[in-house]
PyMOL Python script that loads the backbone (N, CA, C, O; Angstrom):
from pymol import cmd

cmd.read_pdbstr("""\
ATOM      1  N   UNK A   1    -180.519  97.028 -40.617  1.00  0.00           N
ATOM      2  CA  UNK A   1    -181.905  97.144 -40.244  1.00  0.00           C
ATOM      3  C   UNK A   1    -182.090  98.462 -39.487  1.00  0.00           C
ATOM      4  O   UNK A   1    -181.329  98.779 -38.572  1.00  0.00           O
ATOM      5  N   UNK A   2    -183.066  99.187 -39.867  1.00  0.00           N
ATOM      6  CA  UNK A   2    -183.352 100.457 -39.211  1.00  0.00           C
ATOM      7  C   UNK A   2    -184.404 100.225 -38.132  1.00  0.00           C
ATOM      8  O   UNK A   2    -185.434  99.600 -38.385  1.00  0.00           O
ATOM      9  N   UNK A   3    -184.141 100.729 -36.933  1.00  0.00           N
ATOM     10  CA  UNK A   3    -185.044 100.563 -35.800  1.00  0.00           C
ATOM     11  C   UNK A   3    -185.095 101.852 -35.002  1.00  0.00           C
ATOM     12  O   UNK A   3    -184.067 102.489 -34.773  1.00  0.00           O
ATOM     13  N   UNK A   4    -186.272 102.231 -34.585  1.00  0.00           N
ATOM     14  CA  UNK A   4    -186.432 103.401 -33.715  1.00  0.00           C
ATOM     15  C   UNK A   4    -186.785 102.913 -32.317  1.00  0.00           C
ATOM     16  O   UNK A   4    -187.748 102.167 -32.136  1.00  0.00           O
ATOM     17  N   UNK A   5    -185.994 103.343 -31.320  1.00  0.00           N
ATOM     18  CA  UNK A   5    -186.242 102.936 -29.940  1.00  0.00           C
ATOM     19  C   UNK A   5    -186.041 104.121 -29.003  1.00  0.00           C
ATOM     20  O   UNK A   5    -185.296 105.054 -29.304  1.00  0.00           O
ATOM     21  N   UNK A   6    -186.712 104.064 -27.878  1.00  0.00           N
ATOM     22  CA  UNK A   6    -186.549 105.078 -26.831  1.00  0.00           C
ATOM     23  C   UNK A   6    -185.448 104.601 -25.893  1.00  0.00           C
ATOM     24  O   UNK A   6    -185.507 103.482 -25.382  1.00  0.00           O
ATOM     25  N   UNK A   7    -184.447 105.441 -25.665  1.00  0.00           N
ATOM     26  CA  UNK A   7    -183.334 105.093 -24.789  1.00  0.00           C
ATOM     27  C   UNK A   7    -183.194 106.122 -23.680  1.00  0.00           C
ATOM     28  O   UNK A   7    -183.557 107.286 -23.850  1.00  0.00           O
ATOM     29  N   UNK A   8    -182.673 105.692 -22.556  1.00  0.00           N
ATOM     30  CA  UNK A   8    -182.389 106.583 -21.436  1.00  0.00           C
ATOM     31  C   UNK A   8    -181.221 107.486 -21.841  1.00  0.00           C
ATOM     32  O   UNK A   8    -180.100 107.010 -22.023  1.00  0.00           O
ATOM     33  N   UNK A   9    -181.484 108.781 -21.982  1.00  0.00           N
ATOM     34  CA  UNK A   9    -180.463 109.723 -22.446  1.00  0.00           C
ATOM     35  C   UNK A   9    -179.257 109.789 -21.510  1.00  0.00           C
ATOM     36  O   UNK A   9    -178.118 109.871 -21.969  1.00  0.00           O
ATOM     37  N   UNK A  10    -179.502 109.752 -20.216  1.00  0.00           N
ATOM     38  CA  UNK A  10    -178.405 109.840 -19.247  1.00  0.00           C
ATOM     39  C   UNK A  10    -177.536 108.585 -19.322  1.00  0.00           C
ATOM     40  O   UNK A  10    -176.308 108.668 -19.313  1.00  0.00           O
ATOM     41  N   UNK A  11    -178.181 107.432 -19.396  1.00  0.00           N
ATOM     42  CA  UNK A  11    -177.442 106.176 -19.502  1.00  0.00           C
ATOM     43  C   UNK A  11    -176.645 106.120 -20.805  1.00  0.00           C
ATOM     44  O   UNK A  11    -175.496 105.679 -20.818  1.00  0.00           O
ATOM     45  N   UNK A  12    -177.257 106.566 -21.891  1.00  0.00           N
ATOM     46  CA  UNK A  12    -176.568 106.583 -23.185  1.00  0.00           C
ATOM     47  C   UNK A  12    -175.353 107.502 -23.131  1.00  0.00           C
ATOM     48  O   UNK A  12    -174.278 107.133 -23.604  1.00  0.00           O
ATOM     49  N   UNK A  13    -175.511 108.684 -22.565  1.00  0.00           N
ATOM     50  CA  UNK A  13    -174.397 109.632 -22.472  1.00  0.00           C
ATOM     51  C   UNK A  13    -173.262 109.052 -21.629  1.00  0.00           C
ATOM     52  O   UNK A  13    -172.089 109.192 -21.976  1.00  0.00           O
ATOM     53  N   UNK A  14    -173.616 108.406 -20.528  1.00  0.00           N
ATOM     54  CA  UNK A  14    -172.591 107.804 -19.664  1.00  0.00           C
ATOM     55  C   UNK A  14    -171.858 106.680 -20.395  1.00  0.00           C
ATOM     56  O   UNK A  14    -170.633 106.583 -20.325  1.00  0.00           O
ATOM     57  N   UNK A  15    -172.604 105.842 -21.087  1.00  0.00           N
ATOM     58  CA  UNK A  15    -171.988 104.737 -21.826  1.00  0.00           C
ATOM     59  C   UNK A  15    -171.081 105.261 -22.933  1.00  0.00           C
ATOM     60  O   UNK A  15    -169.988 104.733 -23.139  1.00  0.00           O
ATOM     61  N   UNK A  16    -171.519 106.283 -23.640  1.00  0.00           N
ATOM     62  CA  UNK A  16    -170.707 106.853 -24.716  1.00  0.00           C
ATOM     63  C   UNK A  16    -169.433 107.473 -24.165  1.00  0.00           C
ATOM     64  O   UNK A  16    -168.364 107.348 -24.763  1.00  0.00           O
ATOM     65  N   UNK A  17    -169.548 108.135 -23.032  1.00  0.00           N
ATOM     66  CA  UNK A  17    -168.364 108.739 -22.409  1.00  0.00           C
ATOM     67  C   UNK A  17    -167.378 107.654 -21.965  1.00  0.00           C
ATOM     68  O   UNK A  17    -166.172 107.777 -22.178  1.00  0.00           O
ATOM     69  N   UNK A  18    -167.900 106.601 -21.352  1.00  0.00           N
ATOM     70  CA  UNK A  18    -167.042 105.521 -20.869  1.00  0.00           C
ATOM     71  C   UNK A  18    -166.369 104.773 -22.015  1.00  0.00           C
ATOM     72  O   UNK A  18    -165.219 104.351 -21.899  1.00  0.00           O
ATOM     73  N   UNK A  19    -167.085 104.613 -23.111  1.00  0.00           N
ATOM     74  CA  UNK A  19    -166.560 103.834 -24.236  1.00  0.00           C
ATOM     75  C   UNK A  19    -165.708 104.657 -25.189  1.00  0.00           C
ATOM     76  O   UNK A  19    -164.884 104.118 -25.929  1.00  0.00           O
ATOM     77  N   UNK A  20    -165.915 105.961 -25.163  1.00  0.00           N
ATOM     78  CA  UNK A  20    -165.206 106.812 -26.115  1.00  0.00           C
ATOM     79  C   UNK A  20    -165.857 106.839 -27.485  1.00  0.00           C
ATOM     80  O   UNK A  20    -165.316 107.425 -28.422  1.00  0.00           O
ATOM     81  N   UNK A  21    -167.008 106.210 -27.605  1.00  0.00           N
ATOM     82  CA  UNK A  21    -167.720 106.207 -28.883  1.00  0.00           C
ATOM     83  C   UNK A  21    -168.452 107.531 -29.065  1.00  0.00           C
ATOM     84  O   UNK A  21    -168.874 108.160 -28.095  1.00  0.00           O
ATOM     85  N   UNK A  22    -168.596 107.945 -30.324  1.00  0.00           N
ATOM     86  CA  UNK A  22    -169.148 109.279 -30.569  1.00  0.00           C
ATOM     87  C   UNK A  22    -170.562 109.275 -31.127  1.00  0.00           C
ATOM     88  O   UNK A  22    -171.164 110.340 -31.270  1.00  0.00           O
ATOM     89  N   UNK A  23    -171.113 108.100 -31.448  1.00  0.00           N
ATOM     90  CA  UNK A  23    -172.488 108.070 -31.961  1.00  0.00           C
ATOM     91  C   UNK A  23    -173.320 107.061 -31.179  1.00  0.00           C
ATOM     92  O   UNK A  23    -172.803 106.076 -30.652  1.00  0.00           O
ATOM     93  N   UNK A  24    -174.615 107.330 -31.118  1.00  0.00           N
ATOM     94  CA  UNK A  24    -175.525 106.402 -30.444  1.00  0.00           C
ATOM     95  C   UNK A  24    -175.561 105.066 -31.173  1.00  0.00           C
ATOM     96  O   UNK A  24    -175.620 104.009 -30.545  1.00  0.00           O
ATOM     97  N   UNK A  25    -175.526 105.119 -32.494  1.00  0.00           N
ATOM     98  CA  UNK A  25    -175.538 103.889 -33.284  1.00  0.00           C
ATOM     99  C   UNK A  25    -174.343 103.005 -32.927  1.00  0.00           C
ATOM    100  O   UNK A  25    -174.496 101.801 -32.726  1.00  0.00           O
ATOM    101  N   UNK A  26    -173.166 103.600 -32.848  1.00  0.00           N
ATOM    102  CA  UNK A  26    -171.963 102.841 -32.498  1.00  0.00           C
ATOM    103  C   UNK A  26    -172.069 102.284 -31.081  1.00  0.00           C
ATOM    104  O   UNK A  26    -171.625 101.167 -30.817  1.00  0.00           O
ATOM    105  N   UNK A  27    -172.653 103.055 -30.175  1.00  0.00           N
ATOM    106  CA  UNK A  27    -172.787 102.614 -28.794  1.00  0.00           C
ATOM    107  C   UNK A  27    -173.745 101.440 -28.694  1.00  0.00           C
ATOM    108  O   UNK A  27    -173.462 100.470 -27.990  1.00  0.00           O
ATOM    109  N   UNK A  28    -174.873 101.512 -29.388  1.00  0.00           N
ATOM    110  CA  UNK A  28    -175.836 100.412 -29.365  1.00  0.00           C
ATOM    111  C   UNK A  28    -175.206  99.159 -29.972  1.00  0.00           C
ATOM    112  O   UNK A  28    -175.370  98.063 -29.436  1.00  0.00           O
ATOM    113  N   UNK A  29    -174.492  99.311 -31.079  1.00  0.00           N
ATOM    114  CA  UNK A  29    -173.817  98.177 -31.712  1.00  0.00           C
ATOM    115  C   UNK A  29    -172.807  97.549 -30.750  1.00  0.00           C
ATOM    116  O   UNK A  29    -172.750  96.327 -30.612  1.00  0.00           O
ATOM    117  N   UNK A  30    -172.020  98.381 -30.095  1.00  0.00           N
ATOM    118  CA  UNK A  30    -171.020  97.910 -29.133  1.00  0.00           C
ATOM    119  C   UNK A  30    -171.696  97.170 -27.980  1.00  0.00           C
ATOM    120  O   UNK A  30    -171.232  96.107 -27.567  1.00  0.00           O
ATOM    121  N   UNK A  31    -172.782  97.724 -27.463  1.00  0.00           N
ATOM    122  CA  UNK A  31    -173.490  97.104 -26.344  1.00  0.00           C
ATOM    123  C   UNK A  31    -174.061  95.749 -26.742  1.00  0.00           C
ATOM    124  O   UNK A  31    -174.005  94.800 -25.960  1.00  0.00           O
ATOM    125  N   UNK A  32    -174.609  95.650 -27.948  1.00  0.00           N
ATOM    126  CA  UNK A  32    -175.148  94.374 -28.412  1.00  0.00           C
ATOM    127  C   UNK A  32    -174.045  93.332 -28.569  1.00  0.00           C
ATOM    128  O   UNK A  32    -174.215  92.180 -28.171  1.00  0.00           O
ATOM    129  N   UNK A  33    -172.924  93.732 -29.144  1.00  0.00           N
ATOM    130  CA  UNK A  33    -171.801  92.810 -29.309  1.00  0.00           C
ATOM    131  C   UNK A  33    -171.276  92.341 -27.959  1.00  0.00           C
ATOM    132  O   UNK A  33    -170.962  91.164 -27.783  1.00  0.00           O
ATOM    133  N   UNK A  34    -171.183  93.259 -27.013  1.00  0.00           N
ATOM    134  CA  UNK A  34    -170.698  92.918 -25.671  1.00  0.00           C
ATOM    135  C   UNK A  34    -171.663  91.963 -24.971  1.00  0.00           C
ATOM    136  O   UNK A  34    -171.234  91.018 -24.310  1.00  0.00           O
ATOM    137  N   UNK A  35    -172.958  92.208 -25.117  1.00  0.00           N
ATOM    138  CA  UNK A  35    -173.967  91.342 -24.515  1.00  0.00           C
ATOM    139  C   UNK A  35    -173.848  89.916 -25.062  1.00  0.00           C
ATOM    140  O   UNK A  35    -173.850  88.950 -24.298  1.00  0.00           O
ATOM    141  N   UNK A  36    -173.745  89.794 -26.384  1.00  0.00           N
ATOM    142  CA  UNK A  36    -173.632  88.478 -27.010  1.00  0.00           C
ATOM    143  C   UNK A  36    -172.349  87.783 -26.565  1.00  0.00           C
ATOM    144  O   UNK A  36    -172.368  86.585 -26.281  1.00  0.00           O
ATOM    145  N   UNK A  37    -171.238  88.513 -26.498  1.00  0.00           N
ATOM    146  CA  UNK A  37    -169.963  87.935 -26.069  1.00  0.00           C
ATOM    147  C   UNK A  37    -170.065  87.393 -24.644  1.00  0.00           C
ATOM    148  O   UNK A  37    -169.619  86.280 -24.367  1.00  0.00           O
ATOM    149  N   UNK A  38    -170.647  88.175 -23.753  1.00  0.00           N
ATOM    150  CA  UNK A  38    -170.776  87.761 -22.354  1.00  0.00           C
ATOM    151  C   UNK A  38    -171.694  86.547 -22.229  1.00  0.00           C
ATOM    152  O   UNK A  38    -171.390  85.623 -21.474  1.00  0.00           O
ATOM    153  N   UNK A  39    -172.812  86.535 -22.956  1.00  0.00           N
ATOM    154  CA  UNK A  39    -173.725  85.392 -22.892  1.00  0.00           C
ATOM    155  C   UNK A  39    -173.060  84.124 -23.410  1.00  0.00           C
ATOM    156  O   UNK A  39    -173.266  83.042 -22.860  1.00  0.00           O
ATOM    157  N   UNK A  40    -172.256  84.256 -24.473  1.00  0.00           N
ATOM    158  CA  UNK A  40    -171.540  83.088 -24.994  1.00  0.00           C
ATOM    159  C   UNK A  40    -170.544  82.567 -23.963  1.00  0.00           C
ATOM    160  O   UNK A  40    -170.387  81.356 -23.811  1.00  0.00           O
ATOM    161  N   UNK A  41    -169.871  83.473 -23.255  1.00  0.00           N
ATOM    162  CA  UNK A  41    -168.940  83.052 -22.204  1.00  0.00           C
ATOM    163  C   UNK A  41    -169.686  82.306 -21.101  1.00  0.00           C
ATOM    164  O   UNK A  41    -169.234  81.256 -20.642  1.00  0.00           O
ATOM    165  N   UNK A  42    -170.821  82.846 -20.678  1.00  0.00           N
ATOM    166  CA  UNK A  42    -171.614  82.202 -19.627  1.00  0.00           C
ATOM    167  C   UNK A  42    -172.075  80.819 -20.082  1.00  0.00           C
ATOM    168  O   UNK A  42    -172.030  79.859 -19.313  1.00  0.00           O
ATOM    169  N   UNK A  43    -172.520  80.724 -21.336  1.00  0.00           N
ATOM    170  CA  UNK A  43    -172.964  79.429 -21.856  1.00  0.00           C
ATOM    171  C   UNK A  43    -171.813  78.429 -21.875  1.00  0.00           C
ATOM    172  O   UNK A  43    -172.007  77.261 -21.539  1.00  0.00           O
ATOM    173  N   UNK A  44    -170.620  78.870 -22.261  1.00  0.00           N
ATOM    174  CA  UNK A  44    -169.450  77.987 -22.298  1.00  0.00           C
ATOM    175  C   UNK A  44    -169.079  77.531 -20.890  1.00  0.00           C
ATOM    176  O   UNK A  44    -168.758  76.361 -20.682  1.00  0.00           O
ATOM    177  N   UNK A  45    -169.122  78.440 -19.933  1.00  0.00           N
ATOM    178  CA  UNK A  45    -168.814  78.089 -18.542  1.00  0.00           C
ATOM    179  C   UNK A  45    -169.835  77.092 -18.011  1.00  0.00           C
ATOM    180  O   UNK A  45    -169.472  76.120 -17.348  1.00  0.00           O
ATOM    181  N   UNK A  46    -171.119  77.330 -18.303  1.00  0.00           N
ATOM    182  CA  UNK A  46    -172.161  76.395 -17.868  1.00  0.00           C
ATOM    183  C   UNK A  46    -171.948  75.012 -18.479  1.00  0.00           C
ATOM    184  O   UNK A  46    -172.135  74.001 -17.802  1.00  0.00           O
ATOM    185  N   UNK A  47    -171.558  74.962 -19.749  1.00  0.00           N
ATOM    186  CA  UNK A  47    -171.302  73.673 -20.405  1.00  0.00           C
ATOM    187  C   UNK A  47    -170.146  72.947 -19.724  1.00  0.00           C
ATOM    188  O   UNK A  47    -170.207  71.734 -19.523  1.00  0.00           O
ATOM    189  N   UNK A  48    -169.099  73.677 -19.370  1.00  0.00           N
ATOM    190  CA  UNK A  48    -167.971  73.062 -18.667  1.00  0.00           C
ATOM    191  C   UNK A  48    -168.392  72.541 -17.300  1.00  0.00           C
ATOM    192  O   UNK A  48    -167.955  71.468 -16.883  1.00  0.00           O
ATOM    193  N   UNK A  49    -169.228  73.285 -16.609  1.00  0.00           N
ATOM    194  CA  UNK A  49    -169.696  72.839 -15.289  1.00  0.00           C
ATOM    195  C   UNK A  49    -170.503  71.553 -15.397  1.00  0.00           C
ATOM    196  O   UNK A  49    -170.401  70.681 -14.535  1.00  0.00           O
ATOM    197  N   UNK A  50    -171.304  71.432 -16.450  1.00  0.00           N
ATOM    198  CA  UNK A  50    -172.125  70.233 -16.622  1.00  0.00           C
ATOM    199  C   UNK A  50    -171.279  69.003 -16.948  1.00  0.00           C
ATOM    200  O   UNK A  50    -171.726  67.873 -16.751  1.00  0.00           O
ATOM    201  N   UNK A  51    -170.059  69.217 -17.445  1.00  0.00           N
ATOM    202  CA  UNK A  51    -169.185  68.096 -17.790  1.00  0.00           C
ATOM    203  C   UNK A  51    -168.671  67.387 -16.542  1.00  0.00           C
ATOM    204  O   UNK A  51    -168.359  66.197 -16.587  1.00  0.00           O
ATOM    205  N   UNK A  52    -168.585  68.099 -15.450  1.00  0.00           N
ATOM    206  CA  UNK A  52    -168.064  67.514 -14.219  1.00  0.00           C
ATOM    207  C   UNK A  52    -166.549  67.441 -14.246  1.00  0.00           C
ATOM    208  O   UNK A  52    -165.922  67.708 -15.271  1.00  0.00           O
ATOM    209  N   UNK A  53    -165.973  67.083 -13.124  1.00  0.00           N
ATOM    210  CA  UNK A  53    -164.523  66.984 -13.016  1.00  0.00           C
ATOM    211  C   UNK A  53    -164.189  65.918 -11.996  1.00  0.00           C
ATOM    212  O   UNK A  53    -164.742  65.909 -10.896  1.00  0.00           O
ATOM    213  N   UNK A  54    -163.283  65.014 -12.356  1.00  0.00           N
ATOM    214  CA  UNK A  54    -162.908  63.909 -11.478  1.00  0.00           C
ATOM    215  C   UNK A  54    -161.523  64.084 -10.882  1.00  0.00           C
ATOM    216  O   UNK A  54    -160.996  63.154 -10.271  1.00  0.00           O
ATOM    217  N   UNK A  55    -160.929  65.244 -11.044  1.00  0.00           N
ATOM    218  CA  UNK A  55    -159.572  65.472 -10.562  1.00  0.00           C
ATOM    219  C   UNK A  55    -159.499  65.670  -9.056  1.00  0.00           C
ATOM    220  O   UNK A  55    -160.518  65.779  -8.373  1.00  0.00           O
ATOM    221  N   UNK A  56    -158.280  65.713  -8.563  1.00  0.00           N
ATOM    222  CA  UNK A  56    -158.010  65.947  -7.145  1.00  0.00           C
ATOM    223  C   UNK A  56    -157.081  67.149  -7.040  1.00  0.00           C
ATOM    224  O   UNK A  56    -155.886  67.039  -7.312  1.00  0.00           O
ATOM    225  N   UNK A  57    -157.624  68.284  -6.650  1.00  0.00           N
ATOM    226  CA  UNK A  57    -156.842  69.521  -6.621  1.00  0.00           C
ATOM    227  C   UNK A  57    -155.672  69.419  -5.650  1.00  0.00           C
ATOM    228  O   UNK A  57    -154.604  69.968  -5.921  1.00  0.00           O
ATOM    229  N   UNK A  58    -155.849  68.728  -4.526  1.00  0.00           N
ATOM    230  CA  UNK A  58    -154.745  68.587  -3.568  1.00  0.00           C
ATOM    231  C   UNK A  58    -153.605  67.772  -4.175  1.00  0.00           C
ATOM    232  O   UNK A  58    -152.433  68.092  -3.975  1.00  0.00           O
ATOM    233  N   UNK A  59    -153.950  66.728  -4.909  1.00  0.00           N
ATOM    234  CA  UNK A  59    -152.918  65.924  -5.567  1.00  0.00           C
ATOM    235  C   UNK A  59    -152.200  66.750  -6.638  1.00  0.00           C
ATOM    236  O   UNK A  59    -150.981  66.657  -6.786  1.00  0.00           O
ATOM    237  N   UNK A  60    -152.943  67.538  -7.364  1.00  0.00           N
ATOM    238  CA  UNK A  60    -152.331  68.388  -8.386  1.00  0.00           C
ATOM    239  C   UNK A  60    -151.362  69.372  -7.745  1.00  0.00           C
ATOM    240  O   UNK A  60    -150.290  69.638  -8.287  1.00  0.00           O
ATOM    241  N   UNK A  61    -151.738  69.903  -6.607  1.00  0.00           N
ATOM    242  CA  UNK A  61    -150.861  70.853  -5.919  1.00  0.00           C
ATOM    243  C   UNK A  61    -149.590  70.162  -5.434  1.00  0.00           C
ATOM    244  O   UNK A  61    -148.506  70.744  -5.486  1.00  0.00           O
ATOM    245  N   UNK A  62    -149.720  68.915  -4.960  1.00  0.00           N
ATOM    246  CA  UNK A  62    -148.548  68.164  -4.501  1.00  0.00           C
ATOM    247  C   UNK A  62    -147.594  67.862  -5.649  1.00  0.00           C
ATOM    248  O   UNK A  62    -146.380  67.813  -5.455  1.00  0.00           O
ATOM    249  N   UNK A  63    -148.143  67.661  -6.843  1.00  0.00           N
ATOM    250  CA  UNK A  63    -147.315  67.347  -8.011  1.00  0.00           C
ATOM    251  C   UNK A  63    -146.605  68.568  -8.563  1.00  0.00           C
ATOM    252  O   UNK A  63    -145.639  68.424  -9.313  1.00  0.00           O
ATOM    253  N   UNK A  64    -147.047  69.747  -8.221  1.00  0.00           N
ATOM    254  CA  UNK A  64    -146.457  70.979  -8.755  1.00  0.00           C
ATOM    255  C   UNK A  64    -145.083  71.187  -8.144  1.00  0.00           C
ATOM    256  O   UNK A  64    -144.888  70.993  -6.944  1.00  0.00           O
ATOM    257  N   UNK A  65    -144.144  71.578  -8.968  1.00  0.00           N
ATOM    258  CA  UNK A  65    -142.781  71.782  -8.493  1.00  0.00           C
ATOM    259  C   UNK A  65    -142.299  73.169  -8.880  1.00  0.00           C
ATOM    260  O   UNK A  65    -142.323  73.526 -10.058  1.00  0.00           O
ATOM    261  N   UNK A  66    -141.859  73.963  -7.895  1.00  0.00           N
ATOM    262  CA  UNK A  66    -141.351  75.298  -8.230  1.00  0.00           C
ATOM    263  C   UNK A  66    -140.031  75.245  -8.976  1.00  0.00           C
ATOM    264  O   UNK A  66    -139.559  76.267  -9.474  1.00  0.00           O
ATOM    265  N   UNK A  67    -139.426  74.061  -9.061  1.00  0.00           N
ATOM    266  CA  UNK A  67    -138.138  73.957  -9.750  1.00  0.00           C
ATOM    267  C   UNK A  67    -138.305  73.838 -11.265  1.00  0.00           C
ATOM    268  O   UNK A  67    -137.317  73.812 -11.999  1.00  0.00           O
ATOM    269  N   UNK A  68    -139.543  73.768 -11.729  1.00  0.00           N
ATOM    270  CA  UNK A  68    -139.773  73.680 -13.170  1.00  0.00           C
ATOM    271  C   UNK A  68    -139.285  74.963 -13.818  1.00  0.00           C
ATOM    272  O   UNK A  68    -139.597  76.057 -13.348  1.00  0.00           O
ATOM    273  N   UNK A  69    -138.524  74.835 -14.889  1.00  0.00           N
ATOM    274  CA  UNK A  69    -137.991  76.001 -15.592  1.00  0.00           C
ATOM    275  C   UNK A  69    -139.051  76.525 -16.556  1.00  0.00           C
ATOM    276  O   UNK A  69    -139.286  75.939 -17.613  1.00  0.00           O
ATOM    277  N   UNK A  70    -139.683  77.629 -16.182  1.00  0.00           N
ATOM    278  CA  UNK A  70    -140.703  78.255 -17.018  1.00  0.00           C
ATOM    279  C   UNK A  70    -140.103  79.361 -17.872  1.00  0.00           C
ATOM    280  O   UNK A  70    -140.839  80.091 -18.537  1.00  0.00           O
ATOM    281  N   UNK A  71    -138.793  79.498 -17.866  1.00  0.00           N
ATOM    282  CA  UNK A  71    -138.149  80.533 -18.661  1.00  0.00           C
ATOM    283  C   UNK A  71    -138.272  81.912 -18.048  1.00  0.00           C
ATOM    284  O   UNK A  71    -138.078  82.919 -18.729  1.00  0.00           O
ATOM    285  N   UNK A  72    -138.594  81.962 -16.769  1.00  0.00           N
ATOM    286  CA  UNK A  72    -138.740  83.235 -16.068  1.00  0.00           C
ATOM    287  C   UNK A  72    -137.595  83.354 -15.074  1.00  0.00           C
ATOM    288  O   UNK A  72    -137.341  82.445 -14.284  1.00  0.00           O
ATOM    289  N   UNK A  73    -136.919  84.477 -15.126  1.00  0.00           N
ATOM    290  CA  UNK A  73    -135.791  84.680 -14.223  1.00  0.00           C
ATOM    291  C   UNK A  73    -136.070  85.827 -13.260  1.00  0.00           C
ATOM    292  O   UNK A  73    -136.646  86.845 -13.645  1.00  0.00           O
ATOM    293  N   UNK A  74    -135.666  85.660 -12.026  1.00  0.00           N
ATOM    294  CA  UNK A  74    -135.751  86.711 -11.005  1.00  0.00           C
ATOM    295  C   UNK A  74    -137.158  87.273 -10.859  1.00  0.00           C
ATOM    296  O   UNK A  74    -137.328  88.473 -10.644  1.00  0.00           O
ATOM    297  N   UNK A  75    -138.160  86.420 -10.974  1.00  0.00           N
ATOM    298  CA  UNK A  75    -139.528  86.854 -10.765  1.00  0.00           C
ATOM    299  C   UNK A  75    -140.065  87.781 -11.834  1.00  0.00           C
ATOM    300  O   UNK A  75    -141.080  88.444 -11.623  1.00  0.00           O
ATOM    301  N   UNK A  76    -139.406  87.840 -12.972  1.00  0.00           N
ATOM    302  CA  UNK A  76    -139.869  88.730 -14.050  1.00  0.00           C
ATOM    303  C   UNK A  76    -140.642  87.962 -15.082  1.00  0.00           C
ATOM    304  O   UNK A  76    -141.110  88.542 -16.062  1.00  0.00           O
TER     305      UNK A  76
END
""", "prot")
cmd.dss("prot")
cmd.show_as("cartoon", "prot")
cmd.util.cbc("prot")
cmd.orient("prot")
């Protein structure tokens, strides 16, 4: 779809420099994709919050054992 819009030249230049993109079209596409990705994340987080949680974080911490072998040696 072809669209003509007025954009802030300074903001566009800064975004292109930060992203490494070389065209305004690519920058606008990237910004739209990023916006949609972030909104989907926010929606997913909100959905999880609405589900509620019946756990006990203190009990979970008490059950945790540092002796569990996670396959990590010497803090690496």
